[in-house]
C-alpha positions in Angstrom: 73.8 283.4 22.9 70.3 284.5 24.0 68.5 284.2 20.6 65.0 284.1 21.7 64.9 287.5 23.8 66.4 289.1 20.7 63.8 287.7 18.6 61.0 288.7 20.9 62.3 292.2 21.1 62.6 292.5 17.3 59.0 291.2 17.0 57.7 293.7 19.7 59.4 296.5 17.9 57.9 295.5 14.5 54.4 295.3 16.1 54.9 298.7 17.6 55.9 300.1 14.0 52.7 298.4 12.5 50.5 300.0 15.1 52.1 303.5 14.4 51.4 303.3 10.7 48.5 305.5 9.4 47.0 303.0 7.0 45.9 304.7 3.8 47.6 307.9 4.4 49.6 307.5 1.2 46.5 307.5 -0.8 46.4 311.3 -0.3 49.3 311.7 -2.7 48.4 309.1 -5.3 46.4 310.2 -8.4 42.8 309.6 -8.5 41.7 310.8 -11.9 38.5 308.9 -12.2 35.3 310.8 -12.3 32.4 309.8 -10.1 29.1 310.2 -11.8 26.3 311.5 -9.6 25.1 308.7 -7.5 22.5 309.0 -4.8 21.5 306.8 -1.8 18.8 306.9 0.8 20.1 307.0 4.4 18.2 306.4 7.6 15.9 309.2 8.7 17.7 311.7 10.9 21.2 310.4 10.2 22.1 313.5 8.3 20.6 315.8 11.0 19.6 319.2 9.6 22.2 319.0 6.6 20.4 320.5 3.5 22.0 321.8 0.4 25.2 321.4 -1.4 28.8 321.0 -0.2 31.8 321.4 -2.4 35.0 320.0 -1.3 38.2 320.4 -3.5 41.2 318.2 -3.1 44.3 317.1 -5.2 43.4 314.6 -8.0 46.5 314.1 -10.3 50.2 314.3 -9.4 51.9 313.4 -12.8 51.3 313.9 -16.7 53.4 311.5 -18.9 56.8 311.2 -17.4 56.7 314.3 -15.4 55.5 314.6 -11.7 54.7 317.3 -9.4 57.4 317.6 -6.5 55.0 319.6 -4.1 51.7 317.9 -3.5 49.5 321.0 -3.6 50.8 321.9 -7.0 48.8 318.9 -8.5 45.7 319.2 -10.4 42.6 320.0 -8.4 39.6 317.6 -8.1 36.1 318.7 -7.1 33.8 316.7 -4.9 30.0 317.6 -4.8 27.9 316.4 -1.9 24.2 317.0 -1.9 22.0 316.5 1.2 18.3 316.6 1.2 16.9 316.3 4.7 13.3 315.8 3.6 14.0 312.7 1.5 17.1 311.5 3.7 19.1 311.3 0.5 22.7 312.0 -0.1 24.2 312.3 -3.6 28.0 312.3 -4.4 29.8 313.3 -7.6 33.5 314.2 -8.3 35.7 315.2 -11.4 39.0 316.7 -12.1 38.6 320.5 -12.4 39.1 321.2 -16.1 41.2 324.3 -15.7 43.3 325.9 -18.6 46.5 324.6 -17.0 45.0 321.0 -16.8 43.8 321.1 -20.3 47.2 322.5 -21.7 49.0 319.8 -19.9 46.8 316.9 -21.1 47.2 318.3 -24.7 51.0 318.7 -24.3 51.4 315.3 -22.6 53.4 316.9 -19.9 53.0 319.5 -17.1 52.4 322.8 -18.9 54.0 326.2 -18.1 52.8 327.8 -14.9 53.8 329.1 -11.5 54.4 326.1 -9.1 55.7 326.1 -5.5 58.4 323.6 -6.5 59.7 322.6 -9.9 58.5 319.3 -11.3 60.5 316.1 -11.7 62.2 316.1 -14.1 62.3 320.0 -14.1 60.7 322.0 -16.8 62.4 325.0 -18.6 61.3 328.0 -20.4 62.4 328.7 -23.9 65.3 331.2 -24.2 63.0 333.5 -26.1 60.2 333.2 -23.5 61.9 333.3 -20.0 58.6 334.3 -18.4 56.6 331.4 -19.8 55.5 330.3 -16.3 54.2 333.7 -15.4 52.2 333.7 -18.7 50.7 330.4 -18.2 47.2 329.8 -17.3 47.8 329.7 -13.6 44.2 328.9 -12.9 44.8 325.6 -11.0 43.2 327.1 -7.8 41.3 324.9 -5.4 42.3 325.7 -1.9 38.8 327.0 -1.0 35.3 327.6 -2.4 33.1 330.4 -1.6 29.6 331.5 -3.0 28.6 335.0 -3.7 25.1 335.9 -5.2 24.8 332.6 -6.8 28.3 332.4 -8.2 30.7 329.8 -6.9 34.4 330.4 -6.9 37.6 328.3 -6.4 40.4 330.2 -4.8 44.0 330.1 -3.6 46.5 332.7 -2.3 46.4 334.8 -5.6 44.2 337.7 -6.8 42.7 335.4 -9.4 39.2 334.0 -8.8 37.9 331.3 -11.0 34.2 330.6 -11.3 33.0 327.0 -11.3 29.6 325.6 -12.2 28.4 323.8 -9.0 26.3 321.4 -11.1 28.8 320.3 -13.7 31.8 321.2 -11.7 33.2 322.7 -15.0 35.1 326.0 -15.2 32.9 328.9 -16.1 35.7 331.5 -16.6 38.3 333.4 -14.8 36.3 336.1 -12.8 36.6 339.7 -14.3 36.7 342.6 -11.9 35.2 345.9 -13.4 37.6 348.1 -15.1 36.7 350.8 -12.4 38.2 348.4 -9.8 40.2 350.7 -7.6 42.1 348.1 -5.6 45.2 347.9 -7.7 46.8 351.2 -8.1 48.2 352.4 -11.3 51.7 351.0 -12.3 51.2 348.1 -9.8 50.3 344.5 -10.2 48.4 342.3 -7.9 50.6 339.2 -6.9 49.3 337.7 -3.9 45.8 337.3 -2.3 44.2 335.1 0.4 42.4 332.0 -0.2 40.0 332.8 2.7 38.0 336.0 2.1 35.5 336.6 4.9 31.9 337.7 5.2 31.8 340.8 7.4 30.5 339.4 10.8 27.4 340.9 12.4 26.1 342.4 9.3 23.1 341.5 7.1 21.8 342.6 3.7 23.8 345.0 1.7 26.2 345.4 4.6 27.1 341.7 4.6 30.0 342.3 2.2 32.9 339.8 1.5 36.1 341.2 2.6 39.5 340.2 1.0 43.1 341.2 0.9 45.8 341.5 -1.8 49.5 342.2 -2.1 50.7 344.4 -5.0 54.0 345.1 -6.3 55.1 348.2 -8.4 56.0 347.9 -12.0 59.2 349.8 -11.5 59.5 352.5 -8.7 56.8 352.7 -6.2 55.4 351.1 -2.9 54.8 347.6 -2.4 51.2 347.7 -1.0 48.8 345.6 1.1 45.2 346.3 0.2 42.0 345.4 2.1 38.9 345.4 -0.2 35.3 344.5 0.0 32.8 343.2 -2.6 29.0 343.7 -2.5 27.1 340.4 -3.2 24.6 342.5 -5.3 27.5 343.7 -7.5 30.1 340.9 -7.4 32.1 342.2 -10.3 33.2 345.4 -8.4 35.6 345.6 -5.5 35.8 348.6 -3.1 39.2 349.5 -1.6 38.8 349.9 2.2 42.4 350.5 3.2 45.9 350.4 1.9 49.2 350.0 3.6 52.5 351.0 2.0 54.8 348.2 3.4 57.9 350.3 3.2 56.4 352.9 5.6 56.3 350.1 8.3 59.8 349.0 8.1 61.5 351.5 6.0 62.1 348.8 3.5 60.2 347.6 0.3 58.9 344.2 1.1 55.7 342.2 0.0 53.9 340.2 2.8 52.2 336.9 2.5 49.0 336.3 4.3 47.3 333.0 3.7 44.5 334.2 5.9 43.4 336.8 8.2 40.8 337.9 10.9 37.9 340.2 10.7 35.7 341.9 13.1 32.6 344.1 12.2 34.8 347.1 11.8 38.4 345.9 11.8 40.7 343.5 9.7 43.3 341.8 11.7 46.4 341.2 9.4 49.0 338.9 10.7 52.2 340.3 9.4 55.0 337.8 9.6 58.7 338.7 8.9 58.6 337.1 5.6 59.4 339.0 2.3 58.0 337.5 -1.0 60.4 338.7 -3.8 58.9 337.7 -7.1 62.0 338.6 -9.2 63.2 335.0 -9.6 59.6 333.7 -10.3 59.2 336.0 -13.0 62.3 334.6 -14.6 60.9 331.1 -14.4 61.9 329.8 -10.9 59.4 328.1 -8.6 57.5 330.1 -6.0 59.5 328.8 -3.1 62.5 330.9 -4.3 60.5 333.9 -3.7 60.3 333.5 0.3 62.9 335.1 2.4 63.4 337.2 5.5 62.5 340.7 5.9 65.9 342.5 5.8 65.1 345.1 8.5 
């Protein structure tokens, strides 16, 4: 029996496997709740190039509370990292902390993951009380950290919902959920904004008052009506007010009521480029307490 060739082949296969491993990748889905107090260091002159200012980088920081764990990685509690670059002094400062959202605070207080809309249900699964079947819909739902933007000195964390959360760039604490003016014309009467884009865009090629931030939003009717896709803009000089630029009634495109999902979109000086995929987001089951993944389906026509 040729034992040594078999051992050599097994050893070679093991070495190939070790080489293929991405060391440290698993740390991306392990909790890191520790806060980093602001710490500065001086680097070699010129090593940071022309970097000057503050860079905010969100991530996921905690994947479980008590004996309950998030199933989908991006459902975890957000953590913010702040990097300061000073080109004159060649100094770099770093700080980080868990974003103290309402969802996070309620979860810590309860010792388990609080009610709120998640993409996948937790392990073990949560459940809404029989007398409050919409508890997840009524939760804080402010664990938004996919993107950060700045408008007129206000810093926001965003995800694919209409809700923007203002964050203090110095303390990395939550200021409040951003309130649009009551005169906001984006959501039509008897409609509810359900989905947004985590990546609003500054209108390219424009300066001054014309350099507005453009976003999108999907609305569902409360009863009879059209499912709508809105394109809106906000003026940096009046960041509480959105202006409706265009509205598409989705059933007029396919003769069927459907709600699109757009994580991002394109923007030219004069046109918004909306990539409409054959995906319908039906929030019926989500409103009854089911996770968000149950809402995604094919467009029926």
